[in-house]
N, C-alpha and C positions, 0 to 999 in steps of 0.2 A: 503494498499498500502505500511507504514511504514511498519507494522508488517509482511509482507512478505519478506520484505529487512532485515530487521532482523534474521527473522529462517533462510534464504539463508548464514549470513554471518556469524550465529553462525555455521551450518553445514559446510561451508568453514574453519572456524578458527579450528573446531575440526578436521577435516579433517587433516589437517595441522600438526596438534600436532600429530598425531596416522600415519603419515606419518615419522615425527620425530624422534618416536617409531621404527618403520619400518627399516629405516635408520640404527638404534643405532643395530639391532639385527643382520642386517647381516653383522656390522663391528665384532660381538662378536662369541668368541667358546661357545658351549655347556658347558664346566663347569663356561666361564663366569657369565653365567645368573646366576649361583648360587653366586659368588663371594660377601661377606660381609668382610668390611675391622674388623670390630669386633664385637662381639653377640651382639650390643644394634642398630646395624643397622640392614637397611632393604635387603636383595638379589634383585636382578631386579624380579629373580622369583616370591619372596614371594611382589615384588608391582604389578607385573601382576595380581597374587592369590586376590588380594586386589581390584584392576581395574574391574577383572569380577566379583566380590560377589557385587560391588556396583554399575556398570553398570547393570546388570541382575535386582538387587534389583528396583535400582530408574526407569529403565525404560519397565519393563514388567507392563502391564497394567497402564503405568502413569497418564493417567488421570482419573482413576477409582478405584486405590488403593490404601494406603499408600505407600511410596517411602520405607520403612523399611520394607519387606517384613521376616512375621513370617517364613519362611524358610530358611531367609538366618542367615548364620556362618559367621557371621565378624572375629570373634578372631580367628577362624580357616582358617581365609586370610594369618594370619601374622605366623601363624607355615611355618615350613619349610617339605614339601612334595615331595622334589626330584622330581621332574615331569621333563618326558623329554622335549628336546626341542621343538617337535612336539604336544605335549600335552600346553606347554604353549602358543608356536602361535595359537595352536585351543581355548584356552581361551580367548587370547587377540584379534582375530578377533570376536570371538561371541562375546564377551562383546561390542565391538566398532560397532557391526553390532545391537544389540540389539539398545541401544544408537541412530546410525542414521537412522533406520528404524525408529524408535516410534519419531524422530524429523521431518523426510520427511513427513511423516503419518499425523504431525501435522496442521492447518488452522488459517489462521490469527485471527480469531475471539476464538481460543483456550488459546490465549497469557496471557488474561486477567479472564479468569477461576481459580477458587482455588485449587490446590492440596493440599496433607499433604506428609511429609516427619517425620517418628518418630513423628507425630499426631499434627505434626506445621502446620498452614494452609501456603502457600505459593503461591503466584499465579503463574503462569508458566512460566510467565518471568521472574523472582526471582529464580525460581528453575531452569531454563537454566542456569541463570548467573552465579548460586552456585555451577553449574558443568562446567561451562567456565574457572573457578577458581579454581576448585578440581582438575580436571587430567589435563592440563598444568603442574601443582606443579607436579602431580608425573612422569607424560614424562620427564619432566626437572630434575628430581631424576635419571630415566634412562638414560638420556643422561650424565650426569654426572659421573654416574658410568661407564658407556662404557667409555666417556675420560677417567678416570682415570687408568681404564685397559687397553686403545691402548697406552697411553702416547704420542709419537710423531706419531706411526702409526695410529693415529685417522685421520679420513676425515674428514673434520668439513663439519658442517650441515647450516653453516650460511657463512658470513661473514668473508675470514681469517681475522688473526691478521695482520694487518698493510694495510690490502684492501680495506677499507673505500674509498680513494682516486678514485682507480680504478672503483670501484661498482658508487660513487654516479658520476663520467666521464662517464658511461656508458660502460667502456669496464669491469666492472663486469656483472653476469648475474641480471635479475631488477626483478625476482618473484623464490625467493629464494626456493618455490615446487618446480619448474621444473629442479632447477637446484643441486638439490640433488642427 
């Protein structure tokens, strides 16, 4: 029962972070997706390319193959490919669908199975936790870049600055995912 609840909450949290990315993309122009403040930074497009590659590699045949697939070209994920908005959003959706489909197919008994990522043995629950830290990290980067680009035109994806009191009194939105 605890394992089932864990899987449900992990899926819920990951869907929330995907939604934050979705709501960021809605606020940005096509050109914004390729913005970088300087060459040492990744654009949103590059972050999406990386998430796509990581998600497909980690979650394709998750229980039976190493999570670092031989076909993955990780270094190429960090190169500028000038993909269109449509191509980037297709990669975004494909990666998230691969992840969420793999997680929804898991059973409680699967959580204590051992899988490998780069030949490192991990319990399934640990592999999920690893990605629960990794993906929100990159979604946070996407949101931060979007907020930087939009400046004062940015539509907050959370409680507005100065809005905590109203939120806590119930005048705000109780479910951030519904309020986006």
